[in-house]
C-alpha positions in Angstrom: 6.0 31.2 -19.2 4.3 30.8 -15.8 0.6 31.6 -15.6 -0.4 34.4 -13.3 -3.5 32.9 -11.8 -5.4 34.1 -8.7 -5.9 31.6 -5.8 -8.5 28.9 -6.7 -10.4 29.4 -3.4 -10.8 33.1 -4.2 -12.2 32.3 -7.6 -14.6 29.8 -6.1 -15.8 32.4 -3.6 -16.2 35.0 -6.3 -18.1 32.6 -8.6 -20.5 31.5 -5.9 -21.1 35.0 -4.6 -21.7 36.3 -8.2 -24.1 33.5 -9.0 -26.2 34.1 -5.8 -25.4 37.8 -5.5 -25.0 37.0 -1.8 -22.0 36.4 0.4 -24.3 34.5 2.9 -25.6 32.0 0.4 -22.1 31.6 -1.1 -20.8 30.8 2.4 -23.6 28.2 2.9 -22.7 26.6 -0.4 -19.0 26.5 0.3 -19.4 25.4 3.9 -17.4 28.4 5.2 -18.3 31.6 7.1 -19.6 34.7 5.5 -16.5 36.5 6.7 -14.3 33.9 4.9 -16.1 34.5 1.6 -15.8 38.3 2.0 -12.1 37.9 2.8 -11.5 35.7 -0.3 -13.4 38.1 -2.6 -11.4 41.1 -1.2 -8.2 39.1 -1.7 -9.2 38.5 -5.4 -10.0 42.2 -5.9 -6.6 43.2 -4.4 -4.9 40.6 -6.7 -6.6 42.1 -9.8 -6.6 45.7 -8.7 -10.3 45.9 -9.6 -13.6 46.1 -7.8 -15.8 43.2 -8.6 -18.8 43.9 -6.4 -20.8 46.9 -5.3 -21.7 46.3 -1.6 -25.0 47.9 -0.9 -26.9 48.0 2.4 -29.2 45.0 1.6 -27.9 43.9 -1.7 -24.8 42.8 -3.6 -24.3 43.8 -7.2 -21.5 43.1 -9.7 -19.5 46.0 -11.1 -19.0 46.2 -14.8 -15.6 44.4 -14.3 -17.3 41.8 -12.2 -20.0 41.2 -14.9 -17.2 40.8 -17.5 -15.2 38.4 -15.3 -18.0 36.2 -14.0 -18.9 34.2 -17.1 -15.3 33.2 -17.9 -14.6 32.2 -14.3 -17.8 30.2 -14.2 -16.9 28.4 -17.4 -13.3 27.8 -16.2 -14.5 26.2 -12.9 -17.1 24.1 -14.8 -14.3 22.8 -17.1 -12.1 22.0 -14.1 -15.0 20.1 -12.5 -15.7 18.1 -15.6 -12.0 17.3 -16.0 -11.8 16.1 -12.4 -15.0 14.0 -12.7 -13.7 12.4 -15.9 -10.4 11.6 -14.2 -12.1 10.0 -11.2 -14.5 8.0 -13.3 -11.5 6.6 -15.2 -10.1 5.4 -11.9 -13.1 3.1 -11.4 -11.7 0.6 -13.9 -8.6 -0.2 -15.8 -5.2 -1.4 -14.6 -3.9 -1.3 -11.0 -0.2 -2.0 -10.9 1.0 -3.5 -7.6 4.7 -3.9 -6.8 5.3 -6.9 -4.6 8.2 -9.3 -3.6 8.3 -12.4 -5.8 7.9 -14.9 -2.9 4.9 -13.1 -1.4 3.3 -12.8 -4.8 3.6 -16.5 -5.6 2.9 -17.9 -2.1 0.3 -15.6 -0.8 -1.1 -13.0 -3.2 -1.6 -14.8 -6.5 -3.5 -17.7 -4.9 -6.0 -15.2 -3.4 -6.1 -12.8 -6.3 -9.2 -14.3 -7.8 -11.1 -13.1 -4.7 -10.2 -9.5 -5.5 -11.1 -10.0 -9.2 -14.5 -11.4 -8.2 -15.2 -8.3 -6.1 -13.8 -5.8 -8.6 -14.2 -7.2 -12.1 -13.5 -3.8 -13.7 -10.1 -3.5 -12.2 -7.2 -5.4 -13.9 -4.4 -6.1 -11.5 -0.9 -6.1 -12.8 1.6 -7.7 -10.5 5.1 -6.3 -10.8 7.3 -8.8 -8.9 10.4 -6.9 -7.6 12.6 -7.1 -4.6 13.7 -3.5 -4.9 12.1 -0.6 -3.0 9.4 1.1 -5.2 10.1 4.7 -6.1 6.6 6.0 -6.8 8.0 9.2 -8.4 9.9 7.1 -10.9 8.2 3.7 -11.3 4.8 3.2 -13.0 3.3 1.7 -9.9 0.1 2.5 -8.0 0.8 0.8 -4.7 3.1 -1.8 -3.2 3.5 -4.5 -0.6 6.6 -4.2 1.5 8.2 -6.3 4.1 10.2 -4.7 6.9 10.0 -2.5 10.0 8.0 0.3 8.4 8.7 4.0 8.8 9.6 4.5 5.1 9.8 8.2 4.1 7.4 10.1 1.9 4.7 7.3 1.6 1.5 6.2 3.3 2.0 2.8 4.9 -0.3 0.5 6.8 0.7 -2.8 8.5 -1.6 -5.6 7.6 0.2 -8.8 8.6 2.9 -10.1 10.9 4.4 -13.6 11.0 5.9 -16.3 13.1 8.9 -18.4 12.1 9.3 -22.2 12.9 11.0 -25.2 11.4 9.3 -27.2 8.6 10.1 -30.1 6.4 8.4 -32.4 3.9 6.4 -35.4 5.1 8.8 -37.7 3.1 11.8 -36.2 4.8 10.2 -36.7 8.2 9.4 -40.3 7.3 13.0 -40.9 6.3 14.3 -39.3 9.5 12.0 -40.4 12.4 14.5 -39.3 14.9 13.8 -35.6 14.1 11.6 -35.2 17.2 13.4 -32.4 19.1 15.2 -29.2 18.1 18.4 -30.6 19.4 18.3 -33.3 16.7 18.8 -30.5 14.1 22.5 -30.9 14.5 22.3 -34.0 12.3 20.2 -32.5 9.5 20.7 -30.1 6.6 19.5 -26.6 7.3 18.1 -24.6 4.3 18.7 -20.9 4.3 16.7 -18.0 3.0 18.5 -14.7 2.2 15.5 -12.9 0.8 15.7 -10.8 4.0 19.4 -10.9 4.7 22.3 -10.8 2.3 23.9 -13.9 1.0 26.7 -13.6 3.6 24.2 -13.3 6.4 21.7 -15.9 5.2 22.4 -18.1 8.3 21.2 -15.3 10.7 17.6 -16.5 10.7 18.5 -19.9 11.9 21.0 -18.4 14.4 18.3 -16.3 15.9 15.7 -19.2 16.1 18.2 -21.6 17.7 19.3 -19.0 20.2 15.7 -18.1 21.2 14.8 -21.8 21.4 17.8 -22.4 23.7 19.4 -24.9 21.4 23.2 -25.2 21.4 25.6 -27.3 19.4 23.9 -26.8 16.0 26.1 -25.5 13.2 23.7 -22.8 11.9 26.0 -21.8 9.0 25.9 -25.0 7.0 23.4 -25.9 4.2 22.2 -24.5 0.9 21.1 -20.9 0.5 18.3 -19.5 -1.7 17.6 -15.9 -2.7 13.8 -16.2 -2.5 11.4 -17.8 0.0 9.4 -19.7 -2.6 12.7 -21.4 -3.7 13.4 -22.3 -0.1 10.0 -23.9 0.3 10.4 -25.8 -3.0 13.7 -27.2 -1.8 12.1 -28.1 1.5 9.2 -29.9 -0.2 11.4 -32.1 -2.3 13.3 -33.2 0.8 16.6 -31.3 0.7 16.4 -30.6 4.4 14.8 -28.4 7.1 13.8 -24.8 6.6 12.4 -22.0 8.7 8.8 -21.6 7.5 7.3 -18.1 7.6 3.7 -18.5 8.8 2.3 -15.8 6.4 3.7 -17.6 3.4 3.4 -21.3 4.0 -0.1 -21.9 5.5 -1.4 -23.3 2.2 1.5 -25.8 2.0 0.8 -26.9 5.6 -2.9 -27.2 4.9 -2.3 -29.3 1.8 0.2 -31.5 3.6 3.1 -30.6 1.4 5.0 -29.4 4.5 4.8 -30.3 8.1 5.6 -28.2 11.1 8.4 -29.5 13.4 8.3 -29.0 17.2 6.0 -26.5 19.0 8.4 -23.6 19.3 8.1 -20.5 17.1 9.4 -17.0 17.3 7.5 -13.8 16.3 9.5 -11.5 14.1 9.7 -7.8 14.5 9.2 -7.3 10.7 5.8 -7.3 9.0 4.0 -6.8 5.7 2.8 -3.3 4.8 0.5 -1.8 2.3 2.3 1.2 0.8 1.2 3.9 -1.6 2.0 7.6 -2.4 0.8 10.0 0.2 -2.6 11.4 -0.8 -3.5 8.4 -3.0 -5.4 6.4 -0.3 -8.8 7.6 -1.5 -8.2 6.8 -5.2 -10.9 4.2 -6.0 -8.6 1.4 -7.3 -6.0 1.9 -4.6 -8.5 2.0 -1.8 -10.3 -1.1 -3.1 -7.1 -3.1 -3.1 -6.1 -1.8 0.3 -9.5 -2.7 1.8 -9.4 -6.1 0.2 -5.9 -6.8 1.4 -6.8 -5.9 5.0 -9.9 -8.0 4.9 -8.1 -11.0 3.4 -5.3 -10.9 5.9 -7.7 -10.5 8.8 -9.2 -13.9 8.0 -6.0 -15.7 8.7 
């Protein structure tokens, strides 16, 4: 059976006015106008069909009904306040579940996660590696990292990192193929394909776009092995299976360590990016805000 409750704002106005026996002091406490408090109290009285205050020239007094109602309302609001405070305190620690694409998790997030743990030792991050789009209403997930164009419905989103795309290979592969000095030479080499973004049937599109933008013709962009995740593409590239399109956001550590080398000087900027995503209204939750702020700070250093 549905509860027949008065509006919460009306109850707050009544409780404050009854405690102070003043609409003016209640208005100051609630950061509203005196007229607003009076209106809320009147709305409550109309809802109950009872008079709660006697309005005198220079004073405000509770009626018998108001005196009976006040202690219970005060106790109920106090209980709501304690419950809310307890809930918010529990959000200062415990588990934070983050949904993230497997390749981004392994190549970017996990290697940096200790930095977050050092700053927030009371928050235990749980990484849920998943390529599917998170449904916050269904999945037990606090926030997510998504890759795409943005504008997802019914969520808060914030872009935190874009990326460039350029050919890479292993140092050993380049040593074995010293003639790989220009993009045109790619016609003689194996191209490795990533269909983490496109479907299997469209895995070649990334190479097609790069070659077109670079003005390179005569390269069969459809040939070569295909992998469903970027970290698999990079692994195949590092063991010398061919040339891959490196995504700058994910391979910087491999370049810095010398496990991959960049080929040529030409890169293209993609129109997709990485986004922090969470349910609307959840951005001020302590654990979610802490992770969002850290994520933006970490990516800004790149």
